[in-house]
N, C-alpha and C positions, 0 to 999 in steps of 0.2 A: 740749524746745521752747524757743526763745529767748523772752525776755520781750517781749511785744508791747504796743503802746500800747493801753490799755484803753478800752472804750466808756464814755463818761461817762453816768452814770445819775442820773436825778432821782427814782428810786424808783417810777416809773409805767411799767408794761408798755405801756399803751395809748399813752402819749406817745412811747415809743420806736418803736412800730410806726408811728404816724402820721408821725414824723420820717423813718423809713426809707422809707415810701411816698412822702412828698413829695420826698425826694432822688431816688428812682428815677423819679419822673415826668419828670425831665429827660433820661432816657436812652431810647434806642431799642434794644430787645433783639433782636438778630439771631440767628436759629436756627443750630444747629451746622452744618447742611448748607451754610451760606454761609461761616461763619468758622471752624468747627471749634473745638477746644479742649476741655480736660478739664471734666467737670461738666455739659456740655450735650449733649443728644441731639436729633436731628431729630424733629419731631412725628410723622413717619411710622414711626419706629423703635420697636422693642420695647425695654423696659428690660432691660439685662443686669445681673444681680444676683449678688453673692456673700454667703453667709450665714456668720456667725461665731456658733457656739453654736446647733446646729440640732436638739437634742433637747429634750424637754419643752416649755416655753413657746416655745422656738426653733422647734420643728416647727410650732407654730401660726402663728408669724410667717412662716415659709417658705410655708406653705399659704395664708395670707391674702394675701401679696404675689402669689404665683403665680395665685391664683384671681381676681385683678383682670383676667386675660385679656390683660394687656399686658406681662407680665414673664417672663423666663426665668432660671433659676438656672444660672450658668456654673460656679460653684465652691461647695463646702460645706466648712466647717471645724468640727471639734469635738475636744476632748481625750478624749472618751469614745465609743469606737466602738459600744458597745452602745446608748447613748442616741441616737446619730446615725443608727442603722440605718433607721428609718422614713423620714427625709428622703432618705437616700442611695438607698434602694430606689425612692422616688417620683420621683427625678431621676437616673436612671442615667447620663445623659450629662454630668452635672456632675462635675468633678474634685474629689477628696476630699483634704483636708489635716487635719493635727492642729494645726499651728502657724500662726496667722493671719498672722504676719509673713512666713513663707515663701509663703503663699497670695497675699498682696498683692504681694510682690516678683515672683512669677511671672505673676500674672493681672491686674495693674492695667491693662494695655493692653486687656484684653478685657472689662472690666466698667465699668459706669456708676455703680453704687450698691452699698451694703453694709447688711445688717441685723446688728445686734449684740444678742444675746439670751443673754448669759453672766451669771454672778453679778455682783453690784453692783460688786465691787472691780476688775473688769476693763473696765467700760463705757468709762471715759474714755480709757484708752490705746488701746483698739481703735478707738473712734470717731475719735479724733484722728489716728491713723495713716491711716485712710481719708480723712478730710477733707484732710489734707495732700497727698494724691494727687489732690485735686479730685473725690472721690467723694461723692455724696449719701449720707446715713445715716439709718437708722431705728433708734432705740435704745430698748430696753425701759426701763420705769420701775423704780426711780427713775433719772433720767438719769445720775447719777453717785453715787459713794459719799461724796464730800466736797464741801463748799461751794466750795473753791478749784477743784476739777475742773469743777464746773458753770459757774463764771465763765469758765474758760479755753475750754470747749467753746462757750459762747455767743458769745464774741468770735471764735473760730475760724470758726464758721459764717458770720459776716459777712465775715471776712477772705478766706476761700477761696471765697465766693460759691456755697455748696452748699445744696441743699434738705435740710432736717432735720425730723425728727418724733420725738417721744417716744411710747412705746407706752401711753399712757393713753387708750384708745379711747373712753371716755365723753366726751372733749372733742369728739368728732365727733357725739355724740348730739343728738337734738332737745330733750331735757329741759333741758340747761343753757342752750340758746338761748331756750327758753320762759321760764326764770327771769330771764334778762337782760332780756327784753321786759317782764315784769311789773315788774321793779325800775325800769327806765327810765320806765315809766308811773306810777310813784309809788304802787303798790298797797300797799307795806309802809312807805312813808316812808323815812327815813334809817336805814341799818343801824347797830346799836349792839353786837350780839353775834352770834357764830357758834358753833355747836356741831357738831363732827364726831366720829364714834365708829366703832369697829370691834370685832368679837369676836375678831380676830386678836390674838396669835399662835395658830396651830394646830400649831406646832412647838415644841420645847423651848427655853425661855429662862430666864435666872436660875439657871443650873446650872453646876457646875464643869466644866472641860475634861475630856473622857474620859481615863481613865488607861490604857485598853487600846488598844494600837496594833496594826497589822497590816501585811501586805505588800499594796500596792495591786494590783488585778487587772491582768493584762497588757493588757487592753483600755482601760485608763485611763492617761494620762500625768499622774501626780500633780504633778510639778514644774511642768508647763505650767498645770495647773488652779490651783495656788497663785499663779502669776504674780507680781503686785506685792506679795502678802502675805508676811509673814515665813515662813521655812521651818519646818515642823513635820512630824513623822512622820504618816503616813496613819492615820486613825482610821475605823472602820466607822460607817456611818449618817450621816455628814456630807453626803455626796452621795446623791441629787440635790437634797435639799430643805432639810435641817436647817441648812445653812450660814447661813440667813437670821438665826439667832439669835446669831451671833458677830460681834463688831465687826470682826474682820480681813477678813471677807468680805461680810457683810450689813449692813443698816441697820434691822433689827428690824421690828416691826409697823408702825411709823410709815413707814419707807421702802417697805415692801411695799404698803401700802394708801392712804397719804395722797395720793399723786399722782392717785389715782382719786377719793377722797372730799373732799379739800380743794379740788380744782380747780374745782367749780361755784361756790363762794363767791369764789375768786380771780377768776374770769372775771366774775361778776356785779358784784363790788365794785371791780374794777380795782385790785387790791392790788399793792404793790411789796414792798420789804423791811420786815420787822418792825423795830420800834425796841427791843424787849426780849423776853425769854423767861424763863419760870420754870416749875417743874414739881414734882410729887410722884410718887414711884415706889413701886410695890407691893413688898412684902417677900417674901423666900423664907426659910423657916425650916429649919434643920438642927439636930437636937437639940432640947432644950427651951428655947423662947423665945429662940433665938439666931439672928439674921439672918445668912445666908450672904453672904460678900463675894466676888463673882465678877466682877471687872472686865472679863474677856474676853467676857462674855455680856450680851446685852441684857436688860432687866428683864422680868418676866412681865406687868406692867401699868404704865401711866403716865397721868398727866393733865398736859398741857402747856398753858400759857396764853401766847399770843403777843399783843403789842399793836402795832397799826398806827396811825400818825398819819394823820388824814384832814383835809386842808386845809379850814379853816373849819367843821369838824364835831367832834363828840365822838370821842375815841379809840375805836377798834374793839377789843373783846376777842374773841380768836379762841381757842376751846377745842378741844383734841384729846384724845380719850380712847381707850385701847385696853385689851386684856385683859379685856373684858367690862364695863368701866365705861361707864355711859351717863348723859346729862344727865337732869334731872327732866323728866317729860312735860309738854309745854305744856298749860295749862289748857283751851285751845281744842280739844284732841284728845280725841275720845270714848274711853271706857274700853275699848272693844273694837276701836278703830282701831289699826293697826300704826304704830309710830313709825319713820320711815325705812323700811327693809326688814326690820326686826327686829334683826338683829345689827349692821347698819351704817346710817349715815345722816348727813344734814346738816339743820340747822335754822338759818335766818337770821332773827334778830329785828330788827324795825325800830320806828320811832317810831309807825307806824300799823298794824302788823300783822306777820305772820310767814309764812314759806314753808318748805317741807320737800321733801326728795327722798331717794332711796336711793342705793346705790352707783352710780357712773358717771353721776350726775345723773338716774337713771331715776325715772319716776313722780313728776314734780314736782307739788306740791299747795300751794295757799294754805290757811291755817288761819283759821277752821275749814274743813274740807275741802269743805263745801258751797259755799264761795266759788269753788272751782276752775272749776265749770261755769257760774257766774253772771256771770263777767266775760269781756270780750273786748277784746284790745288788738291794735294793728296788728303785723304780722310785719315786723320790721326787720332781723333777723339771718339771715345766710346759712344755709341748711340743707344739710348734706352728704348727697348721695344715699345712701340706706340707713342713714343715721344712724351709730351706733357701729360697725355692721358694715362701713361704708364707710371706716373709718379708714385701712386700707391703701390703698384706691383713692385716697383723698385725697392720700396721699404719692406714690404712683406717678404720678398725673396731674400733680402739681407737678414731679416729676423729669423727666417727658417735656416739660412746658411750659418748664422751665428756671427758673433763679433770676431772680426779678423778674417772671415771667409772671403772667397773671390767675390761673392755678391755684395759683401760689406764694402769692399774696395771700389765697387761700382756705384755706390750711393751718390745721389745727385746733390743733396743738401744736408749732410750730417752736421751735427753741431760744431764740429771742427771747422766747417765752412760757414754755416749759417750764423754761428756766434759772432765772429768778427764782422760779418756783413751787418747783422742786427745792431751791433755796437756802433758802427759807423752811421747807420740810419738814425739811431737815437742821439748821436752826437749833434745832428741837426736840430733836434728838439732842445738840447741844452742851449744852443744859440738862440732859438726862438724864445724860450722862457727867460733867458738872460736879457733879451731885448726889452721885454716888458717888466723887468724887475725895477721897482721904484723905491725910493727912500724919501721921507718927508723933509722938506727944507726947514732950516732952523730959524728962519726970519719971521715965523708966526703968520705966514701968508696962506696956510692951508694948501700950498702947492707942493709939487714933488719934482725930484730929479730922477732921471733914468740913466744911471751910470753904465748900463750894459749896451746902450745904443752907440753905434759908430765904432765899436771896438772889435777886435778879432780875438776869439778865445784860443789860447794856445793849449794844446792837449798833449798830456803825457799818457799815451795809450797803455803801455804796460802797467802803469800804476793807477790808471783810471782817475786822473786828476787834471782839472784845469789849473794851470800854474800862474795865471795872471789876473784872474777875476774870481775870488773866493766864493761869492754868492752863487755862482753857477754850480758848485760842487754839491749843493743841497739836492740837486735834481739827478745826480748820478745814482743815488740810492735813496729810495723813499722809506719812510717809516710805516710799518704795517700797523693796522688796528690791533689792539690788545687781543691776545689769543691766537694770533697768526704769526707764523715764522717760516723762514725758508729752510 
């Protein structure tokens, strides 16, 4: 992709959305049946969709889009024939491909939109290829593997005037909207701290790369699965799930769950880019009292602290914890009351009170919880029909309405919102990977120093650069394997 002029950011998602809406107010959007053109379909038409990665979570995405009652799958693509079988059987008229590039080349005239539900390391190239053809895209969370990719997709969505949505369905739920209304009403005052936590990972992390290799099954195209990642011989048990714990393919517990769990606080507080990140990382022991060094693998647990500037207010401390680490229970929470939903949750602390929710913004509560049913505030936020279950319909309706339509303005997680969220999520991984960055000592001792430990990474969000620890910048944008490009 040629370098395009970047969208100027002032760090506020809401300001960007307002500016976009103001700019669009001066245009009259003419439906496709009048002017034609890629990326727009007549309101009377059904959405014609192609799916990339249609097994596992992808099968759920295919089902969710199809169940909107307004979409048909014209083509399906997966590198794993066994995993794809359920979707293929459910849509026998859809043409089946292994290589998404071949599918887009042959089917782009027949489709309006694309779903992308592959491992993290392939999201950006697949979504970009579809957008460059003027196709609307629905992309699983996290939106991308790298910060650079998230910025490029966010800018591309605006350039190509396509409808976009990230697969964090809680952003369509009623819970996060209730929390926005509580915050606007001043029920907890000004936010000072946020705590987010998850019991993930539930896959192996903090381990050495397997030494046992094997021949990939004939039903799997291993080279296509690797895609942008460096070539390695096939190893058992990496697919379909355990890839999440390896940096070449996944983004760890943070990438898997933070787009669900951090999103409520981002929406409530209208956060932009963090100004710094720091972390501590759980240890893995091999042998007696010796920490294993496994730079290819995400850590088994971590605690990340992001700091956000708030104009005219105290800086916001934003804590992320995974691997079973949890914050101290709020004193306002009764001893038998569940914090969050148990394994996961969000607490927003303010100058006048606190509020809490579970994964996807579910079950929002003021603290003490007795306050929840004692207060009433006006409903000011749009409610997506069917809430989180309507996340697919929210995207399908916007695709049919077209870029800039009323339905487009009601999108829950367009890239203009999902992009900055994803960048902040992945900023945590910059801190994690810097924590484990090591350099050999020069004293001939075969020992190493870890210069990234104990420091705070200072982040220049608009320019996507750590300004005080250069080694961290290698993780902002990774190098693709030869033959792949964004």
